[in-house]
C-alpha positions in Angstrom: 119.6 -20.8 145.0 119.0 -18.2 147.7 120.6 -20.5 150.4 123.6 -21.0 148.2 124.1 -17.2 147.8 123.8 -16.8 151.6 126.5 -19.4 152.1 128.8 -17.9 149.5 128.3 -14.4 151.1 129.1 -15.8 154.5 132.2 -17.6 153.2 133.4 -14.5 151.3 133.0 -12.3 154.4 134.9 -14.8 156.5 137.8 -15.1 154.0 138.1 -11.3 153.5 137.8 -10.5 157.2 140.3 -13.2 158.2 142.8 -11.9 155.6 142.5 -8.4 156.9 143.0 -9.5 160.5 146.1 -11.5 159.5 147.4 -8.4 157.7 146.8 -6.4 160.8 148.7 -9.0 162.9 151.7 -8.7 160.4 151.6 -4.9 160.7 151.7 -4.9 164.5 155.5 -5.1 164.9 156.1 -3.1 161.7 155.4 0.6 161.5 151.8 0.9 160.5 148.3 0.9 161.7 148.2 -2.7 162.8 145.5 -2.3 165.4 143.3 -0.3 163.1 143.6 -2.9 160.4 142.6 -5.6 162.9 139.6 -3.6 163.9 138.7 -3.2 160.3 138.9 -7.0 159.9 136.6 -7.5 162.9 134.2 -5.0 161.4 134.1 -7.0 158.2 133.5 -10.2 160.1 130.8 -8.6 162.3 128.7 -8.1 159.2 127.9 -11.8 159.4 129.1 -13.2 162.7 127.8 -12.4 166.2 131.1 -13.5 167.9 133.0 -10.9 165.8 130.5 -8.2 167.0 131.5 -9.0 170.6 135.2 -8.8 169.8 134.7 -5.6 167.8 133.0 -4.0 170.8 135.9 -5.1 173.1 138.5 -3.8 170.6 136.7 -0.4 170.3 136.7 -0.1 174.1 140.4 -0.9 174.3 141.2 1.6 171.6 139.1 4.3 173.4 141.0 3.5 176.6 144.3 3.8 174.9 143.3 7.1 173.3 142.1 8.5 176.6 145.3 7.4 178.3 147.4 9.0 175.5 145.5 12.3 175.7 145.8 12.4 179.5 149.6 12.0 179.1 149.6 14.8 176.6 147.7 17.1 179.0 150.2 16.2 181.8 153.2 17.0 179.5 151.7 20.3 178.4 150.9 21.4 182.0 154.4 20.4 183.1 155.9 22.6 180.4 153.9 25.6 181.5 155.4 25.6 185.0 157.2 28.9 185.7 160.9 28.3 185.6 163.7 30.9 185.6 164.9 31.2 182.0 168.5 31.7 181.0 168.0 35.0 179.2 166.8 36.6 182.5 170.1 35.8 184.3 172.8 38.3 184.1 176.2 37.0 183.3 179.0 38.3 185.5 182.1 39.1 183.5 
């Protein structure tokens, strides 16, 4: 009986995790959190499968790299906006 419950649990986790990953793949081209849904599916699968733990670790690293890249772009844009430029209201119009 205990072995049967373990097999059913493993099968249920596999089915739910796979469905969540497939949903994430569908959401990738559509507006929505496709990557986050895929990572959630990998998390579900990692509860029972070691290979999913490895993919989850890789996905988290990629997500962190993307986040760092995005935040560095934001810092660049903010610093570029703060450059002293002559503004239009300081110019005197000659009429």
